[in-house]
C-alpha positions in Angstrom: -82.7 -144.2 -80.1 -84.1 -142.6 -77.0 -82.5 -142.6 -73.6 -84.0 -144.4 -70.6 -85.0 -141.0 -69.2 -87.0 -140.2 -72.3 -88.7 -143.5 -72.3 -89.7 -143.3 -68.6 -90.3 -139.5 -68.3 -92.9 -138.8 -65.6 -96.3 -137.5 -66.7 -96.8 -133.8 -66.1 -99.1 -132.6 -63.3 -101.7 -131.7 -65.9 -101.6 -135.1 -67.5 -101.9 -136.7 -64.1 -104.9 -134.6 -63.1 -106.6 -135.3 -66.4 -106.0 -139.1 -66.0 -107.5 -138.9 -62.4 -110.5 -136.9 -63.7 -111.1 -139.4 -66.5 -111.0 -142.2 -64.0 -113.4 -140.4 -61.7 -115.8 -139.7 -64.6 -115.7 -143.3 -65.7 -116.4 -144.5 -62.1 -119.5 -142.2 -62.0 -120.7 -143.3 -65.4 -120.4 -139.7 -66.8 -118.6 -140.6 -70.0 -120.5 -141.3 -73.3 -120.6 -145.0 -74.0 -123.2 -147.0 -75.9 -126.3 -145.8 -77.6 -129.7 -146.1 -75.9 -132.8 -147.6 -77.4 -135.2 -145.5 -79.4 -137.7 -143.3 -77.6 -141.0 -145.0 -77.0 -143.4 -142.7 -78.9 -146.7 -144.5 -78.5 -147.0 -144.8 -74.7 -148.2 -142.3 -72.1 -147.9 -142.6 -68.3 -150.2 -141.3 -65.6 -149.0 -139.0 -62.8 -148.5 -141.6 -60.1 -146.4 -143.7 -62.6 -144.3 -140.6 -63.6 -143.7 -139.9 -59.9 -142.7 -143.5 -59.2 -140.2 -143.6 -62.1 -138.7 -140.1 -61.4 -138.6 -140.5 -57.6 -140.6 -137.4 -56.9 -143.8 -136.6 -54.9 -147.2 -136.0 -56.5 -147.1 -132.5 -55.0 -143.8 -131.7 -56.9 -145.2 -133.1 -60.1 -148.4 -131.0 -59.7 -146.5 -127.8 -58.9 -144.0 -128.2 -61.8 -146.9 -128.8 -64.2 -148.8 -125.7 -62.9 -145.7 -123.5 -63.1 -144.7 -124.7 -66.6 -141.5 -126.5 -65.6 -142.6 -129.9 -66.9 -146.1 -130.0 -68.5 -147.3 -133.3 -69.7 -146.6 -133.6 -73.4 -149.4 -136.1 -74.2 -152.4 -134.9 -72.2 -152.8 -132.1 -69.7 -155.4 -132.1 -66.9 -158.6 -130.5 -68.3 -161.5 -130.4 -65.9 -162.3 -132.7 -63.0 -161.5 -136.3 -63.3 -159.2 -136.0 -66.3 -155.7 -137.5 -65.9 -152.4 -136.0 -67.0 -150.5 -138.3 -69.4 -146.7 -137.9 -69.5 -144.3 -139.0 -72.2 -141.1 -140.9 -71.7 -139.1 -137.7 -72.4 -141.2 -135.8 -69.8 -140.3 -138.4 -67.2 -136.6 -138.3 -68.2 -136.7 -134.5 -67.6 -138.5 -135.0 -64.2 -135.7 -137.4 -63.1 -133.0 -134.9 -64.2 -134.7 -132.1 -62.2 -134.8 -134.4 -59.1 -131.1 -135.2 -59.5 -130.3 -131.5 -59.8 -132.4 -130.6 -56.7 -130.7 -133.3 -54.7 -127.4 -131.8 -55.7 -128.5 -128.4 -54.2 -129.1 -126.6 -57.5 -131.6 -123.8 -57.2 -135.0 -124.0 -59.0 -134.2 -120.9 -61.1 -130.9 -122.5 -62.3 -132.8 -125.7 -63.0 -135.4 -123.9 -65.1 -132.7 -122.4 -67.2 -130.9 -125.7 -67.7 -134.2 -127.5 -68.6 -135.2 -124.8 -71.0 -131.9 -125.2 -72.7 -132.3 -129.0 -72.9 -135.8 -128.6 -74.4 -134.3 -126.9 -77.4 -132.4 -130.1 -78.2 -133.7 -133.0 -80.2 -134.6 -136.1 -78.2 -131.8 -138.2 -79.7 -129.3 -135.4 -79.0 -130.2 -135.4 -75.3 -128.6 -138.8 -74.8 -125.2 -137.3 -75.8 -125.3 -134.7 -73.0 -123.7 -134.9 -69.6 -124.8 -132.2 -67.1 -122.1 -131.1 -64.7 -122.5 -128.8 -61.7 -120.4 -127.1 -59.1 -123.4 -126.6 -56.9 -124.1 -123.1 -58.2 -123.9 -123.3 -62.0 -124.9 -126.1 -64.4 -122.6 -126.9 -67.4 -123.5 -128.9 -70.4 -120.9 -131.3 -71.9 -121.2 -133.1 -75.2 -117.8 -134.8 -75.4 -115.7 -136.8 -72.9 -113.0 -134.2 -73.1 -115.4 -131.5 -71.8 -116.5 -133.7 -68.9 -112.8 -134.4 -68.0 -111.8 -130.7 -68.3 -114.6 -129.6 -65.9 -113.7 -132.3 -63.4 -110.1 -131.4 -63.7 -110.8 -127.8 -63.1 -112.9 -128.5 -60.0 -116.1 -127.2 -61.6 -117.7 -130.6 -62.0 -118.3 -131.9 -58.5 -121.6 -133.5 -59.6 -122.6 -134.9 -62.9 -125.6 -136.5 -64.7 -125.1 -138.5 -67.8 -128.5 -138.2 -69.5 -128.0 -141.5 -71.4 -127.6 -143.3 -68.0 -130.8 -141.7 -66.7 -132.6 -142.8 -69.9 -131.6 -146.4 -69.2 -132.7 -146.1 -65.5 -136.2 -144.7 -66.6 -136.5 -147.5 -69.2 -135.9 -150.1 -66.4 -138.4 -148.5 -64.0 -141.1 -148.0 -66.6 -140.9 -151.6 -67.8 -142.4 -152.6 -64.4 -145.1 -149.9 -64.3 -148.4 -149.4 -66.1 -148.6 -147.4 -69.3 -151.4 -146.3 -71.7 -151.5 -146.0 -75.5 -151.6 -142.4 -76.6 -154.9 -141.1 -78.0 -153.9 -141.5 -81.6 -153.0 -145.1 -81.0 -156.1 -145.8 -79.0 -158.3 -144.3 -81.8 -156.5 -146.3 -84.5 -157.0 -149.5 -82.4 -160.7 -148.7 -81.8 -161.2 -148.0 -85.5 -159.5 -151.3 -86.4 -161.9 -153.2 -84.0 -164.9 -151.5 -85.5 -163.7 -152.4 -89.0 -163.3 -156.0 -88.0 -166.7 -156.2 -86.5 -168.3 -154.6 -89.6 -166.5 -157.2 -91.8 -167.7 -160.0 -89.6 -171.3 -158.8 -89.9 -171.0 -158.4 -93.6 -169.7 -162.0 -93.9 -172.7 -163.2 -91.8 -175.2 -161.3 -93.9 -173.6 -162.6 -97.1 
């Protein structure tokens, strides 16, 4: 049987720091929790909608598209009058860039971080939390990594991509979207088929 001292031994300084870091991470929503809904694959969003959802200016959107930081995955601007069409994932990345800029991260650092994120599958993105000390960006894929960085003083700022995903979903629900070209063509073809069938019925 253990003594009273053993039963009530104080936590070590490291344990205390880890507990405080875990509490801080939880308060900031940086820990991995529930799954997010599947990525909407059949919708595209025009530039103004992407800006609105990501909280950026049209000038930023245009500059990042022209410099290859975030090019619209669905449709680029080709010729006068054509509209860029951004995917949900594009807008997610735009919002992450905005958060990193607000935290004082330099654009070259952001380009490196975004390039790394692009190599991941979309589903995998929601299991990533980005941490930063204002100079470097760290990628965490487990709660322990988030807590270790906070505890070590390297994670003064964090972005849980799953949380950003849910924010974007909420914003886009209130904003206009367009069917992607493939969907639109399928829909148009279906309409034509239905009209042809009606005519055939009339002739018969």
